[in-house]
C-alpha positions as CSV (number, residue, x, y, z in Angstrom):
1,X,-17.7,-24.9,22.0
2,X,-18.3,-28.4,23.3
3,X,-15.2,-30.5,23.1
4,X,-14.6,-34.2,22.6
5,X,-12.5,-34.8,25.8
6,X,-11.5,-38.3,24.8
7,X,-8.9,-37.0,22.2
8,X,-5.6,-35.5,23.5
9,X,-5.8,-31.7,23.6
10,X,-2.3,-31.2,22.4
11,X,-2.8,-33.3,19.3
12,X,-6.0,-31.4,18.4
13,X,-4.2,-28.1,19.1
14,X,-1.2,-28.7,16.8
15,X,-3.4,-30.3,14.1
16,X,-5.5,-27.1,14.1
17,X,-2.3,-25.0,13.9
18,X,-1.1,-27.1,10.9
19,X,-4.5,-26.5,9.2
20,X,-4.1,-22.7,9.5
21,X,-0.5,-22.8,8.4
22,X,-1.5,-24.9,5.3
23,X,-4.2,-22.3,4.5
24,X,-1.8,-19.4,4.7
25,X,0.7,-21.4,2.6
26,X,-1.9,-22.3,0.0
27,X,-3.1,-18.7,-0.2
28,X,0.3,-17.4,-0.9
29,X,1.8,-20.1,-3.1
30,X,-1.2,-21.9,-4.8
31,X,0.5,-25.3,-4.7
32,X,-2.5,-27.4,-5.9
33,X,-5.3,-27.3,-8.4
34,X,-8.5,-25.7,-7.1
35,X,-10.4,-29.0,-6.7
36,X,-7.5,-30.6,-4.8
37,X,-7.1,-27.5,-2.5
38,X,-10.8,-27.6,-1.7
39,X,-10.7,-31.3,-0.9
40,X,-7.7,-30.8,1.4
41,X,-9.5,-27.9,3.1
42,X,-12.6,-30.0,3.6
43,X,-10.6,-33.0,4.9
44,X,-8.8,-30.9,7.5
45,X,-12.2,-29.4,8.6
46,X,-14.1,-32.7,8.8
47,X,-11.2,-34.4,10.6
48,X,-11.1,-31.6,13.2
49,X,-14.9,-31.6,13.6
50,X,-14.8,-35.4,14.5
51,X,-11.9,-34.9,16.9
52,X,-13.3,-31.8,18.7
53,X,-17.1,-32.2,18.7
54,X,-18.4,-35.2,20.7
55,X,-20.7,-37.7,19.0
56,X,-24.4,-37.0,19.2
57,X,-26.9,-39.4,20.8
58,X,-27.5,-40.9,17.3
59,X,-23.7,-41.4,16.8
60,X,-22.7,-44.1,19.2
61,X,-19.0,-45.2,19.6
62,X,-17.3,-42.3,21.3
63,X,-13.5,-42.0,20.8
64,X,-13.1,-44.9,18.4
65,X,-15.8,-43.7,16.1
66,X,-14.4,-40.2,16.1
67,X,-10.9,-41.4,15.2
68,X,-12.3,-43.6,12.4
69,X,-14.4,-40.8,11.0
70,X,-11.4,-38.4,11.1
71,X,-9.2,-41.0,9.3
72,X,-11.9,-41.5,6.6
73,X,-12.1,-37.7,6.2
74,X,-8.4,-37.4,5.6
75,X,-8.5,-40.4,3.3
76,X,-11.2,-38.8,1.2
77,X,-9.1,-35.7,0.8
78,X,-5.9,-37.6,0.0
79,X,-7.9,-39.5,-2.7
80,X,-8.3,-36.3,-4.6
81,X,-4.6,-35.4,-4.1
82,X,-3.3,-38.8,-5.3
83,X,-5.9,-39.5,-8.0
84,X,-6.4,-36.0,-9.5
85,X,-5.0,-36.8,-12.9
86,X,-6.8,-40.1,-13.1
87,X,-10.1,-38.4,-12.1
88,X,-9.5,-35.7,-14.6
89,X,-8.9,-38.2,-17.4
90,X,-11.8,-40.4,-16.7
91,X,-14.3,-37.7,-15.9
92,X,-17.8,-39.0,-16.5
93,X,-16.6,-42.6,-16.3
94,X,-16.1,-43.3,-12.6
95,X,-14.9,-46.6,-11.0
96,X,-16.4,-48.5,-8.1
97,X,-13.7,-47.2,-5.8
98,X,-14.7,-43.6,-6.8
99,X,-18.3,-44.3,-5.9
100,X,-17.3,-45.7,-2.5
101,X,-15.0,-42.7,-1.7
102,X,-17.7,-40.3,-2.9
103,X,-20.4,-42.0,-0.9
104,X,-18.2,-41.9,2.2
105,X,-17.5,-38.2,1.6
106,X,-21.3,-37.4,1.5
107,X,-21.9,-39.4,4.7
108,X,-19.0,-37.6,6.4
109,X,-20.3,-34.2,5.5
110,X,-23.8,-35.0,6.8
111,X,-22.4,-36.5,10.1
112,X,-20.0,-33.5,10.6
113,X,-22.9,-31.1,10.0
114,X,-24.9,-32.7,12.7
115,X,-22.0,-32.3,15.2
116,X,-20.8,-28.8,14.2
117,X,-23.9,-27.0,12.9
118,X,-27.0,-28.9,14.0
119,X,-29.6,-31.3,12.8
120,X,-31.7,-28.8,10.8
121,X,-29.4,-28.1,7.9
122,X,-28.5,-31.8,7.8
123,X,-32.1,-32.7,7.5
124,X,-32.6,-30.1,4.7
125,X,-29.6,-31.5,2.8
126,X,-31.0,-35.0,3.3
127,X,-34.4,-34.0,1.9
128,X,-32.7,-32.4,-1.2
129,X,-30.7,-35.6,-1.8
130,X,-33.9,-37.7,-1.5
131,X,-35.6,-35.3,-3.9
132,X,-32.8,-35.9,-6.4
133,X,-33.3,-39.7,-6.2
134,X,-37.1,-39.7,-6.1
135,X,-37.9,-36.9,-8.5
136,X,-40.3,-39.0,-10.6
137,X,-42.5,-39.5,-7.6
138,X,-42.8,-35.7,-6.9
139,X,-46.1,-33.8,-7.5
140,X,-46.6,-30.9,-9.9
141,X,-43.8,-28.6,-11.0
142,X,-41.4,-30.4,-8.6
143,X,-41.4,-33.6,-10.7
144,X,-38.3,-34.6,-12.6
145,X,-36.9,-37.8,-14.1
146,X,-35.0,-38.9,-11.0
147,X,-31.2,-39.2,-10.7
148,X,-29.4,-42.5,-10.3
149,X,-27.3,-43.1,-7.1
150,X,-24.1,-43.3,-9.2
151,X,-24.7,-40.0,-10.9
152,X,-25.7,-38.3,-7.7
153,X,-22.5,-39.4,-5.9
154,X,-20.3,-38.4,-8.8
155,X,-22.0,-35.0,-9.1
156,X,-21.7,-34.4,-5.4
157,X,-18.0,-35.2,-4.9
158,X,-16.3,-35.3,-8.3
159,X,-17.6,-32.1,-9.9
160,X,-17.3,-28.4,-9.1
161,X,-21.1,-28.2,-8.5
162,X,-21.5,-30.2,-5.3
163,X,-19.6,-30.5,-2.1
164,X,-16.5,-29.1,-3.7
165,X,-18.4,-26.3,-5.5
166,X,-18.4,-22.5,-5.0
167,X,-19.5,-22.5,-1.3
168,X,-16.5,-24.6,-0.1
169,X,-14.3,-22.7,-2.6
170,X,-15.1,-19.4,-0.9
171,X,-14.6,-21.1,2.5
172,X,-11.2,-22.4,1.5
173,X,-10.0,-19.0,0.2
174,X,-11.7,-15.9,1.6
175,X,-13.7,-17.0,4.6
176,X,-10.9,-18.9,6.4
177,X,-8.5,-16.0,6.1
178,X,-10.9,-13.4,7.4
179,X,-11.9,-15.7,10.4
180,X,-8.2,-16.1,11.0
181,X,-7.8,-12.3,10.9
182,X,-10.6,-12.0,13.5
183,X,-8.8,-14.6,15.7
184,X,-5.6,-12.6,15.6
185,X,-7.5,-9.5,16.5
186,X,-9.1,-11.2,19.5
187,X,-5.7,-12.1,20.8
188,X,-4.8,-8.4,21.0
189,X,-7.9,-7.8,23.1
190,X,-9.9,-6.0,20.5
191,X,-13.1,-7.7,21.4
192,X,-13.0,-6.3,24.9
193,X,-11.8,-2.9,23.5
194,X,-15.0,-2.8,21.4
195,X,-17.1,-2.9,24.5
196,X,-14.9,-0.2,26.3
197,X,-15.0,2.1,23.2
198,X,-18.8,1.7,23.0
199,X,-19.2,2.5,26.7
200,X,-17.2,5.7,26.3
201,X,-19.1,6.8,23.2
202,X,-22.6,5.9,24.3
203,X,-22.6,4.9,28.0
204,X,-23.6,8.3,29.5
205,X,-26.4,8.9,27.1
206,X,-30.1,8.1,27.8
207,X,-30.4,4.4,27.7
208,X,-26.6,4.1,27.7
209,X,-26.2,0.3,28.2
210,X,-28.6,-0.5,25.3
211,X,-26.8,1.9,23.0
212,X,-23.5,0.3,24.1
213,X,-25.0,-3.0,22.9
214,X,-25.9,-1.6,19.5
215,X,-22.6,0.2,19.0
216,X,-20.5,-2.8,20.2
217,X,-22.4,-5.3,18.1
218,X,-22.0,-3.2,15.0
219,X,-18.3,-3.2,15.6
220,X,-18.2,-6.9,16.3
221,X,-20.2,-7.5,13.2
222,X,-17.4,-6.1,11.0
223,X,-15.3,-9.1,11.9
224,X,-17.7,-11.8,13.1
225,X,-19.6,-14.5,11.2
226,X,-22.3,-15.6,13.6
227,X,-25.2,-13.8,15.2
228,X,-25.5,-16.4,17.9
229,X,-21.8,-16.2,18.7
230,X,-22.2,-12.4,18.9
231,X,-25.1,-12.8,21.4
232,X,-23.2,-15.2,23.6
233,X,-20.0,-13.1,23.5
234,X,-21.3,-9.6,24.3
235,X,-24.7,-10.5,25.7
236,X,-23.3,-11.9,28.9
237,X,-22.1,-8.4,29.7
238,X,-24.6,-6.1,28.1
239,X,-27.9,-7.8,29.0
240,X,-27.3,-7.8,32.8
241,X,-26.3,-4.1,32.5
242,X,-29.5,-3.2,30.7
243,X,-31.5,-5.1,33.3
244,X,-29.7,-3.3,36.1
245,X,-30.8,0.1,34.7
246,X,-34.4,-0.8,34.3
247,X,-35.0,-2.3,30.8
248,X,-37.5,-5.2,30.7
249,X,-36.0,-8.7,30.3
250,X,-37.6,-9.3,26.9
251,X,-36.5,-5.8,25.6
252,X,-32.9,-6.2,26.9
253,X,-32.6,-9.6,25.3
254,X,-34.2,-8.4,22.1
255,X,-31.8,-5.5,21.7
256,X,-28.8,-7.8,22.0
257,X,-30.3,-10.4,19.6
258,X,-31.3,-7.7,17.0
259,X,-27.9,-5.9,17.2
260,X,-25.9,-9.1,17.0
261,X,-28.0,-10.3,14.1
262,X,-27.5,-6.9,12.4
263,X,-23.8,-7.5,12.7
264,X,-24.2,-10.1,9.9
265,X,-25.3,-7.4,7.4
266,X,-22.5,-4.9,8.4
267,X,-19.7,-4.6,5.9
268,X,-16.9,-5.6,5.3
269,X,-17.4,-9.2,6.4
270,X,-21.3,-9.5,6.4
271,X,-21.0,-12.9,8.1
272,X,-18.8,-14.1,5.2
273,X,-21.7,-13.7,2.8
274,X,-20.1,-10.7,1.1
275,X,-17.5,-13.0,-0.5
276,X,-20.1,-15.5,-1.6
277,X,-22.2,-12.8,-3.0
278,X,-19.3,-11.5,-5.1
279,X,-18.7,-15.0,-6.4
280,X,-22.4,-15.7,-7.2
281,X,-23.1,-12.3,-8.8
282,X,-19.8,-11.6,-10.5
283,X,-19.8,-8.2,-8.9
284,X,-16.5,-7.0,-7.4
285,X,-16.3,-7.6,-3.6
286,X,-15.7,-3.9,-2.9
287,X,-18.9,-3.0,-4.8
288,X,-20.9,-5.5,-2.7
289,X,-19.6,-4.2,0.6
290,X,-20.2,-0.6,-0.4
291,X,-23.7,-1.4,-1.5
292,X,-24.5,-3.0,1.8
293,X,-23.3,0.1,3.8
294,X,-26.4,2.4,3.7
295,X,-28.9,-0.4,4.5
296,X,-26.7,-1.6,7.4
297,X,-26.5,1.9,8.8
298,X,-30.2,2.4,8.5
299,X,-30.8,-0.9,10.4
300,X,-28.6,0.1,13.3
301,X,-29.9,3.6,13.3
302,X,-33.4,2.1,13.6
303,X,-32.4,0.0,16.7
304,X,-30.5,3.0,18.2
305,X,-33.5,5.3,17.9
306,X,-35.9,2.7,19.3
307,X,-33.6,2.2,22.3
308,X,-33.4,5.9,22.8
309,X,-37.2,6.5,22.8
310,X,-37.9,3.4,24.9
311,X,-35.5,4.8,27.5
312,X,-37.2,8.2,27.3
313,X,-40.6,6.6,27.7
314,X,-39.4,4.7,30.7
315,X,-37.4,7.5,32.2
316,X,-34.2,5.5,32.2
317,X,-30.8,7.2,32.9
318,X,-27.4,6.6,31.4
319,X,-24.5,5.0,33.1
320,X,-22.6,6.8,35.9
321,X,-19.1,8.0,35.3
322,X,-17.7,5.5,37.8
323,X,-19.4,2.7,35.9
324,X,-17.5,3.6,32.7
325,X,-13.9,2.9,31.7
326,X,-11.6,5.9,31.7
327,X,-11.7,7.8,28.5
328,X,-7.9,8.4,28.5
329,X,-7.3,4.7,28.8
330,X,-9.6,3.9,25.9
331,X,-8.1,6.6,23.7
332,X,-4.6,5.2,24.4
333,X,-5.7,1.9,22.9
334,X,-7.3,3.4,19.8
335,X,-4.4,2.0,17.8
336,X,-6.0,-1.4,18.1
337,X,-8.5,-0.4,15.4
338,X,-5.7,0.1,12.9
339,X,-5.9,-3.4,11.4
340,X,-9.7,-3.0,10.8
341,X,-9.0,0.4,9.0
342,X,-6.2,-1.4,7.1
343,X,-8.4,-4.2,5.9
344,X,-11.3,-1.9,4.9
345,X,-8.9,0.4,3.1
346,X,-7.2,-2.4,1.2
347,X,-10.5,-3.9,0.1
348,X,-11.9,-0.5,-1.0
349,X,-8.8,0.0,-3.2
350,X,-9.6,-3.1,-5.1
351,X,-7.0,-5.5,-3.6
352,X,-8.1,-9.1,-3.7
353,X,-9.7,-10.2,-0.4
354,X,-7.0,-12.9,0.0
355,X,-4.1,-10.5,-0.1
356,X,-6.0,-7.9,2.0
357,X,-6.6,-10.5,4.7
358,X,-2.9,-11.7,4.8
359,X,-1.6,-8.1,4.9
360,X,-4.1,-7.3,7.7
361,X,-3.0,-10.3,9.7
362,X,0.5,-9.0,9.5
363,X,-0.7,-5.5,10.5
364,X,-2.3,-7.1,13.6
365,X,1.0,-8.5,14.7
366,X,2.7,-5.2,14.0
367,X,0.2,-3.1,15.8
368,X,0.1,-5.6,18.8
369,X,3.9,-5.0,19.2
370,X,3.2,-1.4,20.3
371,X,2.5,-2.4,23.9
372,X,3.6,-5.3,25.9
373,X,0.0,-6.2,26.9
374,X,-1.0,-6.7,23.3
375,X,2.3,-8.1,21.9
376,X,1.9,-11.3,19.9
377,X,4.4,-13.8,21.3
378,X,5.0,-17.1,19.6
379,X,2.5,-18.7,21.9
380,X,-0.1,-16.1,21.1
381,X,0.5,-16.5,17.4
382,X,0.0,-20.3,17.7
383,X,-3.1,-19.7,19.8
384,X,-4.5,-17.4,17.1
385,X,-3.8,-20.0,14.4
386,X,-5.6,-22.7,16.5
387,X,-8.5,-20.4,17.3
388,X,-8.9,-19.5,13.6
389,X,-9.0,-23.2,12.6
390,X,-11.6,-24.0,15.3
391,X,-13.8,-21.0,14.4
392,X,-14.0,-22.1,10.7
393,X,-15.3,-25.6,11.4
394,X,-19.0,-24.7,11.5
395,X,-18.6,-22.7,8.3
396,X,-16.8,-25.6,6.6
397,X,-19.5,-28.1,7.6
398,X,-22.3,-25.6,6.6
399,X,-20.8,-24.7,3.2
400,X,-20.1,-28.4,2.4
401,X,-23.7,-29.3,3.3
402,X,-25.0,-26.3,1.4
403,X,-22.9,-27.3,-1.6
404,X,-24.9,-30.5,-1.8
405,X,-28.1,-28.5,-1.8
406,X,-26.7,-26.3,-4.6
407,X,-25.6,-29.5,-6.4
408,X,-29.1,-31.0,-6.3
409,X,-30.6,-27.7,-7.6
410,X,-28.2,-27.6,-10.6
411,X,-28.7,-31.3,-11.3
412,X,-32.5,-31.3,-11.2
413,X,-33.3,-27.7,-12.3
414,X,-35.1,-27.1,-9.1
415,X,-34.1,-23.4,-9.0
416,X,-36.0,-22.7,-12.3
417,X,-38.9,-24.9,-11.2
418,X,-39.2,-23.1,-7.9
419,X,-38.9,-19.7,-9.7
420,X,-41.7,-20.7,-12.1
421,X,-43.8,-21.9,-9.2
422,X,-43.4,-18.6,-7.3
423,X,-44.2,-16.5,-10.4
424,X,-47.2,-18.7,-11.1
425,X,-48.5,-18.1,-7.6
426,X,-47.9,-14.4,-7.7
427,X,-49.2,-13.9,-11.2
428,X,-45.9,-12.5,-12.3
429,X,-46.4,-9.3,-10.2
430,X,-43.4,-7.9,-8.3
431,X,-44.8,-7.2,-4.9
432,X,-46.6,-10.6,-4.4
433,X,-43.4,-12.3,-5.7
434,X,-41.3,-10.4,-3.1
435,X,-43.7,-11.4,-0.3
436,X,-43.6,-15.1,-1.3
437,X,-39.8,-14.9,-1.6
438,X,-39.6,-13.3,1.8
439,X,-41.6,-16.1,3.4
440,X,-39.5,-18.7,1.6
441,X,-36.3,-17.1,2.8
442,X,-37.6,-16.9,6.4
443,X,-38.5,-20.6,6.2
444,X,-35.2,-21.7,4.5
445,X,-33.1,-19.5,6.9
446,X,-34.5,-20.9,10.1
447,X,-31.8,-22.6,12.2
448,X,-29.0,-22.4,9.6
449,X,-25.8,-20.3,9.9
450,X,-25.3,-17.1,7.9
451,X,-23.2,-18.6,5.1
452,X,-25.4,-21.7,4.6
453,X,-28.7,-19.8,4.7
454,X,-27.5,-17.3,2.1
455,X,-26.3,-20.1,-0.2
456,X,-29.6,-21.9,0.1
457,X,-31.8,-18.8,-0.3
458,X,-29.8,-17.4,-3.2
459,X,-29.9,-20.7,-5.0
460,X,-33.6,-21.4,-4.5
461,X,-35.2,-17.9,-4.4
462,X,-33.1,-15.5,-6.4
463,X,-34.1,-17.1,-9.8
464,X,-37.7,-16.1,-9.2
465,X,-36.8,-12.4,-8.8
466,X,-34.6,-12.5,-11.9
467,X,-37.2,-14.2,-14.0
468,X,-39.9,-11.6,-13.7
469,X,-41.0,-9.5,-16.7
470,X,-39.4,-6.5,-15.0
471,X,-36.4,-8.3,-13.4
472,X,-34.9,-7.1,-10.1
473,X,-31.3,-6.0,-10.4
474,X,-29.1,-8.9,-9.6
475,X,-27.4,-7.3,-6.5
476,X,-30.7,-6.1,-5.1
477,X,-32.2,-9.7,-5.6
478,X,-29.3,-11.2,-3.7
479,X,-29.4,-8.6,-0.9
480,X,-33.1,-9.2,-0.6
481,X,-32.8,-12.9,0.1
482,X,-29.7,-12.4,2.2
483,X,-31.6,-10.0,4.5
484,X,-34.5,-12.2,5.1
485,X,-32.3,-15.3,5.5
486,X,-30.5,-13.4,8.3
487,X,-33.6,-12.1,10.1
488,X,-34.8,-15.7,10.4
489,X,-32.3,-15.7,13.4
490,X,-34.7,-13.4,15.3
491,X,-38.0,-14.3,13.8
492,X,-40.1,-16.9,15.7
493,X,-40.7,-19.8,15.7
494,X,-37.0,-20.8,15.2
495,X,-35.2,-17.6,16.4
496,X,-31.8,-18.9,17.4
497,X,-30.3,-15.5,18.3
498,X,-33.4,-14.4,20.2
499,X,-33.5,-17.7,22.1
500,X,-29.8,-17.4,23.0
501,X,-30.3,-13.9,24.4
502,X,-33.4,-15.1,26.2
503,X,-31.4,-17.7,28.0
504,X,-29.0,-15.0,29.3
505,X,-31.8,-12.6,30.3
506,X,-34.0,-15.3,31.8
507,X,-36.9,-14.0,29.6
508,X,-39.5,-16.0,27.7
509,X,-38.0,-17.1,24.4
510,X,-41.1,-16.6,22.2
511,X,-41.9,-13.2,23.7
512,X,-38.2,-12.2,23.2
513,X,-38.4,-13.3,19.5
514,X,-41.5,-11.2,18.9
515,X,-39.8,-8.2,20.6
516,X,-36.7,-8.7,18.5
517,X,-38.9,-8.7,15.4
518,X,-40.4,-5.4,16.4
519,X,-37.1,-3.8,17.2
520,X,-35.7,-5.0,13.9
521,X,-38.6,-3.7,11.8
522,X,-36.0,-1.9,9.6
523,X,-34.7,-5.3,8.4
524,X,-38.2,-6.1,7.1
525,X,-38.7,-2.7,5.4
526,X,-35.4,-1.9,3.8
527,X,-35.1,-4.9,1.4
528,X,-38.4,-4.0,-0.2
529,X,-37.3,-0.4,-0.5
530,X,-34.0,-1.2,-2.2
531,X,-35.7,-3.5,-4.7
532,X,-38.1,-0.8,-5.8
533,X,-35.4,2.0,-5.4
534,X,-31.9,0.5,-6.0
535,X,-30.4,3.9,-5.1
536,X,-30.2,2.7,-1.5
537,X,-27.6,0.1,-2.8
538,X,-25.8,2.9,-4.7
539,X,-26.9,1.3,-8.0
540,X,-27.1,3.8,-10.9
541,X,-26.7,6.8,-8.6
542,X,-24.3,9.6,-7.8
543,X,-22.7,10.4,-4.4
544,X,-24.8,13.5,-4.2
545,X,-28.0,11.5,-4.7
546,X,-26.8,8.8,-2.3
547,X,-26.2,11.4,0.5
548,X,-29.7,12.8,0.1
549,X,-31.2,9.2,0.1
550,X,-29.2,8.4,3.3
551,X,-30.2,11.6,5.2
552,X,-33.9,11.3,4.3
553,X,-33.9,7.6,5.1
554,X,-32.4,8.3,8.5
555,X,-35.1,10.8,9.2
556,X,-37.6,8.3,8.0
557,X,-36.2,5.6,10.4
558,X,-36.7,8.1,13.2
559,X,-40.3,8.4,12.3
560,X,-40.8,4.6,12.0
561,X,-39.0,3.9,15.3
562,X,-41.0,6.6,17.2
563,X,-44.2,5.0,15.9
564,X,-43.1,1.5,16.8
565,X,-42.2,2.5,20.4
566,X,-45.1,4.9,20.8
567,X,-43.1,7.8,22.1
568,X,-41.7,11.0,20.5
569,X,-41.8,14.3,22.4
570,X,-44.4,12.7,24.5
571,X,-46.4,9.4,24.5
572,X,-48.2,8.8,21.2
573,X,-51.8,7.8,20.6
574,X,-52.6,5.0,18.1
575,X,-53.4,7.5,15.3
576,X,-50.1,9.4,16.0
577,X,-48.2,6.2,15.9
578,X,-49.7,5.2,12.5
579,X,-48.9,8.7,11.2
580,X,-45.3,8.5,12.4
581,X,-44.7,5.1,10.8
582,X,-46.4,6.2,7.5
583,X,-44.4,9.4,7.3
584,X,-41.2,7.5,8.0
585,X,-41.9,5.0,5.3
586,X,-42.4,7.8,2.8
587,X,-39.0,9.3,3.7
588,X,-37.3,5.9,3.4
589,X,-38.6,5.5,-0.1
590,X,-36.2,7.5,-2.4
591,X,-38.0,10.2,-4.4
592,X,-38.6,14.0,-4.2
593,X,-42.4,13.8,-3.7
594,X,-42.3,11.0,-1.2
595,X,-39.6,12.9,0.8
596,X,-41.6,16.1,0.7
597,X,-44.8,14.3,1.9
598,X,-42.9,12.4,4.6
599,X,-41.2,15.6,5.9
600,X,-44.6,17.5,5.9
601,X,-46.4,14.7,7.9
602,X,-43.5,14.5,10.4
603,X,-43.5,18.2,10.8
604,X,-47.3,18.1,11.4
605,X,-46.9,15.3,13.9
606,X,-44.0,17.2,15.7
607,X,-46.1,20.3,16.0
608,X,-49.1,18.3,17.3
609,X,-46.8,16.6,19.9
610,X,-45.3,19.9,21.1
611,X,-48.7,21.5,21.4
612,X,-50.1,18.6,23.4
613,X,-47.0,18.5,25.6
614,X,-47.3,22.3,26.3
615,X,-51.0,21.9,27.0
616,X,-50.3,19.1,29.5
617,X,-47.6,21.2,31.2
618,X,-50.0,24.2,31.5
619,X,-52.6,21.9,32.9
620,X,-50.1,20.5,35.4
621,X,-48.9,24.0,36.4
622,X,-52.5,25.1,36.9
623,X,-53.2,22.0,39.1
624,X,-50.2,22.7,41.2
625,X,-51.2,26.4,41.7
626,X,-54.7,25.3,42.6
627,X,-53.3,22.9,45.2
628,X,-51.1,25.6,46.7
629,X,-53.9,28.1,47.0
630,X,-55.9,25.6,49.0
């Protein structure tokens, strides 16, 4: 994280600690009305962003500007605290002071987003705000009457449908606590332990380092909220290791980028989108996390299998025993996983995410006390509180900015207009609508963090899927847009995770992005499958049926992966690769006849591969005997 070095570090440190302490207090005691709590949460976040992140080239002024902006952010939050009753009484009849405070709040969110998240999401939010103001100049179905500046400001900051809407509400409650939980885990050394555990489990296998990357990223994804952060954290270790054992630069970078991006679809956190999805759909969080499990396992299985067959094709070995941590040492630290088991168990029992997160933070401190090396001293606790506050800043800026986008959509009816436009282009047919929605999500998800891109795509694209004559189940629709918003991180031209991995590997960014797309092919297939067959999301199915669906889909991913890599028992010809991919797709689609056809085709392909391999071996033996006789 780039830091504004002109502000005293100790002040920023303790200010961040106070922020975390306030969040814990507010979660336990609920001292303020929801709108006031959200405003205070936003004020803390914006103030820290201006203190920590240096001004961009467009924001001249340095230290003085940062202090002024931080003061204004705190003032905007305090305005809600001090004027709550008055704002409630005069709702719909706002004063000139209200308009000034609201306008400042909007400007602060946009400026903070540029510093903490990047220009792209700020530009998107700015375009939406202009759309609200200039609606009567828009063409076709995008046209609306236009919104006055006063109504826009009041809607953005003084209602529950703009900046202080559902996205920031989820940030102020669930997301902050789970990021804080991850910070406490990091202070016990669990991040490093994930790598050690992955190396013990997968390091000696064929293509060990790449499998370590897949396994470690899946573990990191259970507590992380950023694919790019995952790449930077684990990629500096795994990419050089893969290169050392013979993987191509682009492939090594692509494996890391794909695995780290896949961490965003791995329950229970899912890049914090699981909590947003529960809020948007009204479906319990535990059901959302459970529904995401099989698709996430299929995604990582696809990458794992591709890595395996790429290693077989290239003849790459696993890691040597002396290159691995000692199994005994790793097993002695297995207790470090207890807090993750605790939080998953509490969430699955139906406990609220807020209470589950607080109890899990307590469990981290308790588990850390087992050994001196992991014991949480007062200083470590303060460091964890400070880390947690820092790590939420990008999420706060992104959710506040996305809240403005949602506010414009609700104010102008853009969601319904966009849905009608998509349905008109697709003729109301499901598959064309899905394809157009996929393209829209890939476009809207480019360059935006996980939480923000899900908020944007679900607000803009989901209504189209729900408005069809045969509507998509609401959870499947949300999962569909979530998946394609996520894979924008590895899909050119703006593939942030792929480009970050390319920087570590020294590979060509665009080639790495294309390689990441190939490795992550499962992420492009699975959403279509669970829309047509919601059993993959455990919708209207039994555990017996779910087990069959999972097993056949895993076999299917093996077929797809072999076809994409071009290697099974031996190197595949082009027709063999097509047959392998086709058979795999049939198995991924739930259904008795499709499963039978897929298994039959894969059995046929396996028999053909074995026959050709045996024939090649016989020919090789004959050639050797002929050479010896000479």
